[in-house]
N, C-alpha and C positions, 0 to 999 in steps of 0.2 A: 504493500500500500504506500509506504513512504517513498519507494523508488519512483512511483508515478508522479509524486509532487516535485521530484528533482528535475523533471523534464521542463525545458524552458517554455514550451507552448502552454503547458498546464499551468505553470506559475503566471504566465502572461494573462491567460483567461481568468484566473482567480483574481488577479489585480483588477482587470477590467470589470469583473462582476461586482467586486467590492466597491469600486468607484461608481458604477452605475447605481448601486443600491444607495450609496451616500448621496448621490445627486438627486435621486427621487425623494429621499427623506428631506433634503434641503428645500426642494420645491414644495413639498407638503407643508413644511414649517412656514415658508414664505406665503403660501396661499392662506394658511390659517391666520396669519397676521392681518389679512384683509377680510376675515370672516367668511371665507369660502373654502370648500373642500379641495384638497390637492389631488394629484394624479393617483396616488395609492388608494385614497378613499373612494374616488370615482370608479376605479377599477373594481374594488371589492364590492361596491354597491351593485354592479352589473351582474354579480352572481345571482341576485334575487330580483332586482328592479329592472324595468325596461331599459335596454342599452341605448346609448346615443346613436350608435351605428351598428345595426345587425349585420350589414354587408361586410364591415371591417372585421367583425369577429369571425364570420365564416371564411373570410380571406385569410385570417391568421390560422384558422384550423386547416385550411387547404395547404398552407406552407408547412405545417407540422406533418401532414400526411405524406409528404414526399419521402419520408423514411419508412413508411408502412408498406406492407404487401397489398395487393388489390383486394384480397379478402378482408384484411383489417381496415382498409379504407371504406369499404361498403358498410362494415359494422359501425365504424365511427360516424359516418354520415347518417345512417339510420338512427343511431343513438341520439345524435344532435337534434334531428328532426322530431324524434319522439319526445325528447325533453321539452322542446319548444312548444309542441302541441299540448303537453301537460300544463306548462306554464300559462299558455293562452287560455286553456279551459278554466284554470283556477282564477285567473284575472277576470274572466267573464263571469264566473260564479260569484265572486265577491265584489264585482263592479269596480275593479281597481282602475285608476286613471293612468294613462301612459303619456303624460304631457312631455313633449320634446323628445320622445324616445320611439324606438321601433318595437313592434310586437314580437320580434324574433331576435335570436342571437345569443340568448342565455345558454341554449343547448350547446352551441359551438364552444363557449367559454368553459362549460362543464366538461366537455370532452377533452379540451386542452389540459385542464387541471387534472382530469382523471388519468391522462397518459403520463403526466409528471409523477403521479403516485405509482403508476405501473412501472415506470422506469426505475424508481427507487426500490420498490418492493419485489418486482418480478424479473428484472433484468440484471445482468452482471457484465463486467468488462466493457468491451467495445460496443456491445449492443446497448448497454445502459447509457454510455456517453452519446451514442448516435441519437437515441430517442430523446435524451435531454436536450441535445442541440436542436432537434426539430421542434420540441415544445418551446424552447427558449426563443427560437426564430419567430414562431407565431405570436408569443406573448410580447416580444420586442416590438413587433409591428403595432400591436394594440397599445402598448405602453407609450410608444412614440407619439401616438395621437393624443393621449391624455397629457403627456408631458408638454406637447405643443400648445394645448389649450391653456395650461397653467402659465407657460411662458408668455402667451398673449395677454393674459390677465396682468402679469407683472409689468409688461411694457406699458399698459394703459395706466397703471397706478403709479409707476415710478418715473415716468417721463411726461410731465405736465405740459411741456411745450414741444412742438413738432417743427420739422424743417421742410414742410411742403412747398413753401414759397420758393425756396432755393431750387428744389428739384423741378418744380413747374417752370421756373425761369430757364433753367438749363435745358429743359425738354423742348424749348423752341428750336434748338439745334437739330432735333430729330423730327420736327414737323408736328408737334402736339398730337401724337398718334392716338392717345386715349380719347381726345375730342372727336377725331375722325371716326374711329371704330365705334365709339359710343353712339354717334348719330346713326350709324348703320344698324347696330343691334337694336336701338330704339325703334327704328323703322320696321324691323321684322316682327314686332309685337310679341304676344305671349308665347307663340310657338318657338320662335328663334331664341328668345330669352331662356325659356325653361329647358329647351334642348341643351343649350350651352351650360346652363346651370347644373344639369344632371352630369354632364361630362366633367365639369369643373369639380363637382363634389365627390366623384367616384375615382379620383386620381389614384388613390391607394389600391383600389381594386384592379385598375389597369396595370399597376406595377406588379401586383401578385400574379397576374396572368403571364407577364413576361418572365417573372422569376420562376414560375412553375415550369415553363419550358426549359429554362437554364438548369433547373434542379431535377429534371425528369429522370435522370439516371442514378440518383442518390440511393434509391431502394435496391438497385442491382449492385452498384459498386460499393455500397455501404460506407460512403464517405461523401462529404460536401466538396464542391469545387473551391479552389482558392479564392476566387472573386466572383461575385454575382451582384445583381441589381439591389437586393435588399440591403447590402452593406452600404452602397452609395446612398440609397434612400434614407437610411437611418443617420448617417453622418451629416447629410445635408440638413436634416431636421434638428440635429443637435447643435451644429455650428451657426445656422442661419439666425436663430433668435438672438444670439450674442451680437450680431450686426444690428439687429433692431434696436438694441440698447444704445449702440454707438450712434446710429443714424435714424432716429425715430421719424417715421413718415406715415400718415394715415391714408393717403390716396386722394385722387382728384374728386371723386364723387362726394367725399366728406369735406375736404378743404375748400372745394369750389362748387359744391352742389348741395342738394337737399338730403344727402345721405342715402341709406338704403330705402328710404321712403320713395325715392324716384321710381323704384320698381314695384311698389306696393300693389299697383293696379294690375300687373301682369304676372307677378310671382305667385307660385303655389305654396311657398314655404317661408316667405319673408316675415320675420317677427322682430327685426332690429329696431330699437327705439330711435326716434328722429334726432338728428344732430345739426339741423340747418342753422340753429342759432350760433354755432361755433364757426361756421364757414366764413371765408373772406367775402364771398359774394356768391349769388346763385348764377354761375356761369356754365357749369358742365351740363350737357355736352355741346350746347349751341354756340357759345362764344369762348374762344381761347383766351386765357388770362393775359392782361396787358403786361408789357415789359417794364417793370419797375424795380427799384432796389428791393431785394427780398429781405424779410425779417423773420425772426422766430415768432411763432404764433401759439397761444395757448389752445388746448383742446380738452374735451371731456375726459373723464376717467373710466370710460366704457369702451370706446373704439380702440381696437388694437393698433399699435404702431408697427405694422407688419408689411411694409412695402419694400424697403430697401435691404437686401435685394428681393426680387420676386421669387419666392420659394416654389410657387406653383410652376413658374417657368423653369426653375432649376430641376424640379422633379420630372416634369414633362420632357425636358432635354435628356435627363438620365434614362427615362423609358425609351426615348427615341434611339439613343446610343446603343443600349443593350438589345433592342429589338433588331438591330442590323444583322446579327448573326443567326436569326431565325428564318423560318420559311417565309414565302411571299406574303401570306395572309398576316403574319405577325409583323412584318416590316410595314405593311400597309396600315395596320392598326396603330403602330408606334408613330407613324407620320401623321395620321389623322388626329391622334390624341395631342400631339405637339401643336398642330395648327389650331385645333379647337380650343386648347388651353390658352394659347396666345390671344386668340380672338376674345375669349371670355375675360381674361385678366385686363385687357385694354377696354373692351366694350362694356364691361360692367362698371368701369370707373374705379376699379380697385388698385390699378397701377398706372404709372407713367411709362413712356417708352424707355426712359433712362433706367428704370428698375429692371426691365426685361433683359437688356444687354448685360447689366451687372449680374443677373441670375445665370445667364449662359456662361459667362467667364467663371463665376463661382463654381458651377457644376463641373466644368471641364478641368478646373484646377484640382478639385476634390477627387474626381475620377482618375486623373493622372497620378495623384499621390497614392490612391488605393491600388492601382495597377502596378505601380512601381514597388509598393510594399509587398505585393504578392509575388512578382517575378524577380525582385531584387533591384535595388537602386543602381542605376547607371547614369552616365553623364547626361544623356538626352532626357531622362526622366527628371533628374534634378533641375536641369535648365528649364524644362517646361513648367514645373511646379513653381519655380522662382519667378518665371516670367508671368504666369497666370496670377500669382499673388501680387506682383508689382502692378499689373494692369488693373486688377480689381481695386487695389488701394488708390491708384491714380484716378480711377473713375469717381470714387467717393470724395477724394480731395477736390477734384475739379467741380463736382456738383456743389460742394460746399463753398469753395472760395473763388470760383470763376464763372458762376452762373450768368451774371450780367454780360460778360464778354462773349460767352457762348451764345446767348440770345441775340446779341447785336451782330454777330458774325456767323450765322448758321451755315453758310456755304463753306466755311473754313472748319469749324468745330464738328459739324455733323459728319463729314467724311473722316475726320480724325478719330471720332468715337467708333465709327464702323470699321475703320482699318485696324484699330487696336483690338476690337473684338475678333475680327477676322484673323488677325495674327495668332491669337490663342487657338482658334478653331483649326487653322492650318497646322500649327505646331502639334496639336493633339492628334490630328489625322496622320501626320507624317511620323510622329513618334510611335503611334500605335501600329502603323504599317511596318515600321522597322523592327518592332519587337515580336512580330509574328514569326514563328519558325518557318524556315524555308526548306522544303524537301527537295533534294536533288533527284533528277529523273533516274529511273532504274536503268542500269547498264545492261544492254542486251548481250547475251552470251554469243560469242562468235562460233560459227560451225567449225567443227574439227573433224579431220579424217581419222580413219581407224588407227593410223600411226601416230596420231597426236600432233600432226603438222598441218597447218592451214594450207590448202592447195592454192 
C-alpha cells in the first residue's frame, strides 16, 4: 500500500485532490458570508431536491460510464431513470414545488455516488482506481458548474464598480459587433432567441458528447487518454473567474440597455431582475455608444461581472478544437456549436467583441499548456504558451489604458487586434501539427531469386 503512495503521479493527484477540496471549502465559506449556500451545499441538496440542471447530471453520469461495460451501462441508466420516476411520483404525491429546478437528474447523481461506494467496497487495485477516476470525472463536471455559480456571486458582491465603458470604447475598433448581432437576433423574434438560448445553455452537454467520443475506448483499454476535452473545460472554468476579479465587466445589455428585461417578451425562461437603473443609457442594440472618455461605473450586487474574457466563447472554441479529430458529423456539430455560441454571446448582449477574441486567445493558451504537459514540454510549446499569455495580457492592458485611441483609430487598432489573435491561432495550429507523430511509409520488400541475389 505504501509503495503506491511513493509513485509521483499518485502523490500529484493526492495534492490536486486536497487542493480542490480546500478550494471548494473556501468558496463555501465565502458564499456563507453573503448569506447564500456555497457549491458543496448546493450539490448535497440535489441528492433530494430538484436539481438546477438535470441535463448536466446525466452528462456527468455519461462521463462516468465510459469505464463501464455495456451491460453495466444499461443497468446504470435504468437505475437512474427508475430513481427519477420514484422521485417524481413522491413530489407529485406531496405536491412539492420545483421552483428553478428540473424534475429529473437526482437519479443520475445517485448512480454516480453509488458507483463511488462500489469502487471503495467492491473493487480493488487498478479497477478501483479506474472506477474512481470515472466517478471523479463526472462529479468534477457537476462541481465545476456549482463552483462557477459561486464565483459569479463573489464577483457581483466584491466588485462594486465595472469597466464596461472602457471595453465598449475599445470595441469601436472591432465595429461594435454586439450592437450589430443584437439587432439581428432581435429581428428573429422568439424562435431565433430561444433556439440560440437553448444552444447557449447546453454548452456543457455538447462538451460531454465530444468527450464521450474521445473516451470511447476507456472501457476496453482500461485507462484514460493523457489529454481530453474535459481537462481543458475544467481548467478554463477554474482560471476564467480569476480574470473576472481583475477585469470586472457586466456586458452591453446591462451597461447600455435594459438588462435581461429586453428579452422578457420572447424568452421562455427569463427571470432576471431588471437593472436598467444602473445603465449608462438605454442604447443597446439600436444605437452604438458614443466615443467619450471612459470611466469606472458602479453597478448592482446581483449581475455577475463575467464578461472578460468570454468563457462561453472559450468553451465553444475548446469543443471546436477537440471535435476536429472526430468523424464528419462530430466536426460539423463542433463548428455549429462554435458559430451558434458566438452569435448568442454577441446577440444576447452578454459580451462585447473584445471579450470574444480574448476568450479565443485564453483557450488556445490553456490548451497548448495542457498538451505540452501531456506530451512533454519542448521549445515550441513553451514559446506558444508564453506568446499566448503575452497577447492575452496585452489585450487586457490595451482595453484598459488605450480604449480612446482604439476608438478614434479603428482602421489601425482593429487589424492589430485581429492579427494578434490570428498569430496565436497560427502558432497553435503549427505547433500542434509539428507535435503529431509522423509515420514513415512501409518499405517494400525487394524480390529475391532463389540464390539470394537480385537479378
